[in-house]
C-alpha positions as CSV (number, residue, x, y, z in Angstrom):
1,M,64.7,-33.7,175.9
2,P,64.2,-33.3,172.1
3,I,64.8,-29.8,170.7
4,T,63.0,-28.7,167.6
5,V,64.3,-25.7,165.6
6,L,62.0,-24.0,163.1
7,N,63.6,-21.8,160.5
8,V,61.3,-19.7,158.3
9,F,63.0,-17.7,155.6
10,V,61.2,-14.7,154.1
11,S,62.6,-12.9,151.1
12,F,61.5,-10.8,148.2
13,A,64.6,-11.6,146.1
14,G,64.3,-11.9,142.4
15,L,65.6,-14.8,140.4
16,L,68.7,-13.0,139.4
17,W,70.0,-9.9,140.9
18,G,73.4,-8.2,140.7
19,D,76.6,-10.4,140.7
20,P,76.8,-12.9,143.5
21,R,80.6,-13.1,143.1
22,N,80.9,-9.7,144.6
23,C,79.1,-10.8,147.8
24,L,81.8,-12.0,150.2
25,D,79.3,-12.9,153.0
26,P,75.8,-13.6,151.8
27,T,74.5,-13.5,155.4
28,N,75.5,-9.8,155.7
29,T,72.3,-8.1,154.8
30,A,73.8,-4.6,155.2
31,D,76.2,-5.2,152.3
32,P,74.6,-3.7,149.1
33,K,76.8,-6.0,147.0
34,C,74.9,-9.0,148.4
35,N,72.1,-8.9,145.8
36,G,72.6,-12.3,144.3
37,G,68.9,-13.1,144.1
38,L,67.6,-16.5,145.0
39,A,71.1,-18.0,144.8
40,S,72.0,-15.8,147.9
41,V,68.9,-16.9,149.7
42,A,69.7,-20.5,149.0
43,S,73.3,-19.9,150.3
44,I,72.0,-18.5,153.6
45,I,69.6,-21.5,153.9
46,R,72.5,-23.9,153.3
47,K,74.6,-22.1,155.9
48,R,71.7,-22.3,158.4
49,T,71.2,-26.0,157.7
50,M,74.9,-26.6,158.3
51,M,74.9,-24.8,161.6
52,D,71.8,-26.8,162.7
53,S,73.6,-30.0,161.7
54,M,76.5,-29.0,163.9
55,N,74.2,-28.3,166.8
56,S,72.6,-31.7,166.2
57,A,75.9,-33.4,166.8
58,N,76.1,-31.7,170.2
59,Y,72.5,-32.2,171.3
60,K,70.8,-35.6,170.9
61,N,67.3,-35.6,169.2
62,N,67.8,-32.1,167.9
63,N,65.4,-31.6,164.9
64,S,65.7,-28.7,162.4
65,H,63.1,-27.8,159.9
66,I,63.3,-25.1,157.2
67,L,60.6,-23.4,155.1
68,H,61.1,-20.9,152.4
69,I,58.3,-19.7,150.0
70,P,59.8,-17.5,147.3
71,K,58.1,-14.6,145.7
72,L,57.2,-15.0,142.0
73,D,59.6,-12.9,140.0
74,R,57.5,-11.0,137.4
75,Q,59.4,-7.9,136.4
76,N,63.1,-8.9,136.3
77,K,64.7,-8.4,132.9
78,F,65.9,-12.0,133.1
79,V,62.3,-13.2,133.3
80,Q,61.2,-10.9,130.5
81,M,64.0,-12.1,128.2
82,H,63.8,-15.8,129.0
83,P,62.1,-18.1,126.4
84,S,59.9,-19.5,129.2
85,G,58.9,-16.1,130.5
86,L,57.3,-16.4,133.9
87,G,57.6,-20.1,133.7
88,V,61.4,-19.8,134.4
89,N,60.3,-19.2,138.1
90,K,59.4,-22.9,138.3
91,V,62.6,-23.9,136.6
92,I,64.8,-22.1,139.1
93,S,62.7,-22.2,142.3
94,H,61.3,-25.7,142.1
95,D,63.3,-27.7,139.6
96,H,66.7,-26.4,140.8
97,F,66.2,-25.3,144.4
98,Q,63.4,-27.8,145.2
99,W,61.0,-25.2,146.7
100,N,57.4,-26.4,146.2
101,A,55.3,-23.2,146.4
102,F,55.4,-19.5,145.7
103,H,53.5,-16.4,146.6
104,A,52.4,-13.5,144.3
105,P,50.0,-10.6,144.5
106,P,46.4,-11.8,144.3
107,Y,45.7,-9.9,141.2
108,F,48.3,-12.0,139.4
109,F,46.0,-15.0,139.6
110,L,43.2,-13.0,137.9
111,R,45.1,-11.9,134.9
112,K,44.8,-13.3,131.4
113,G,47.6,-15.1,129.6
114,I,48.5,-17.7,132.2
115,P,51.9,-19.3,131.7
116,Q,51.2,-23.1,131.4
117,Q,54.4,-24.0,133.2
118,L,53.1,-22.5,136.4
119,L,50.0,-24.6,136.4
120,S,51.6,-27.3,138.4
121,K,50.8,-29.2,141.6
122,D,54.6,-29.5,142.2
123,F,54.9,-25.7,142.4
124,V,51.7,-24.2,143.8
125,G,50.7,-20.6,144.3
126,V,49.7,-19.5,147.8
127,V,47.2,-16.7,148.5
128,S,44.8,-16.8,151.4
129,N,42.2,-14.1,150.8
130,L,41.3,-14.4,147.2
131,A,37.8,-15.6,146.1
132,L,38.8,-17.5,143.0
133,S,36.1,-18.9,140.7
134,P,36.1,-22.8,140.6
135,T,36.3,-22.5,136.8
136,S,39.5,-20.6,136.9
137,P,42.5,-22.5,135.4
138,W,44.3,-21.6,138.7
139,S,41.8,-23.3,140.9
140,P,43.5,-26.8,141.1
141,F,46.9,-25.2,141.5
142,L,46.3,-22.6,144.2
143,E,46.4,-23.1,148.0
144,S,44.8,-20.8,150.6
145,V,46.8,-22.6,153.3
146,Y,50.0,-24.3,152.3
147,F,51.1,-27.4,154.2
148,D,54.8,-28.2,153.8
149,A,55.2,-32.0,154.3
150,K,59.0,-31.8,154.7
151,S,59.1,-29.1,157.4
152,R,55.6,-29.9,158.8
153,M,55.0,-26.1,158.8
154,T,52.1,-24.1,157.2
155,F,52.3,-20.9,155.2
156,V,49.5,-18.3,154.9
157,H,49.8,-15.4,152.5
158,L,47.4,-12.5,153.1
159,D,47.4,-9.4,150.9
160,G,45.4,-6.4,152.3
161,R,46.2,-3.9,149.6
162,D,43.2,-4.5,147.4
163,P,39.8,-3.6,148.8
164,A,38.2,-6.0,146.3
165,L,39.7,-9.0,148.2
166,R,38.0,-11.0,150.9
167,S,38.3,-9.6,154.5
168,F,41.9,-9.8,155.7
169,E,40.8,-10.6,159.3
170,E,38.1,-13.1,158.4
171,C,40.5,-15.0,156.2
172,F,43.2,-15.0,158.8
173,V,40.9,-16.5,161.4
174,A,39.5,-19.0,158.9
175,A,43.1,-20.1,158.0
176,L,44.0,-20.6,161.7
177,D,40.7,-22.6,162.3
178,Y,41.5,-24.8,159.3
179,I,45.1,-25.4,160.5
180,A,43.8,-26.3,163.9
181,K,41.2,-28.7,162.4
182,I,43.9,-30.5,160.3
183,N,46.1,-30.7,163.4
184,E,43.3,-32.1,165.4
185,N,42.5,-34.7,162.7
186,N,46.1,-35.8,162.7
187,G,46.3,-36.1,166.5
188,C,48.6,-33.1,166.9
189,Y,46.1,-31.0,168.8
190,I,43.3,-31.9,171.2
191,N,40.4,-29.4,171.2
192,P,39.6,-28.9,174.9
193,N,36.0,-28.0,173.9
194,A,35.5,-31.1,171.8
195,G,32.2,-32.8,172.7
196,V,31.1,-30.0,175.0
197,N,27.7,-28.6,174.5
198,P,28.0,-24.8,174.7
199,N,24.4,-24.6,176.0
200,S,25.0,-26.9,178.9
201,N,25.6,-25.5,182.4
């Protein structure tokens, strides 16, 4: 029987933190020396991938999928001093590590002075409860529900800290409905109520 393993990695690591050389075991989250930023996160993901590959050798038809959506690093000194500014997030997260999306607080997408390097369909922002104007420069480069083609998983990012945002609960239900509709259209999910008249006895 096929076994599918889904690995979802959540981190708030900066692009560059501490000195990764001092971290003897990057999987040891209790070690304060393991603050290597995204390099440490990538190391943990590689280790997990290697373990899944070893398990695949023992179990036929074992499938492993990995999804990681990094946080946009906005305040690190490395970002502030880099010539690309915030754009260095794409250089490291996408161009180097091949991660195709990022998340950031909703208010970030409303600020002025947008770094052009982040306006990319190769490295999209994900926020699920922000009512963004269609005329916003972010509009073509922002996803409310992110579909990862490689892992076949979806990512929803809801931020409930700002009362000016759209309803947390309504957006969450809408996101789930949208995911279910996409799955149904792709033959991954059959709606048991499809074609049923709710008014019929």
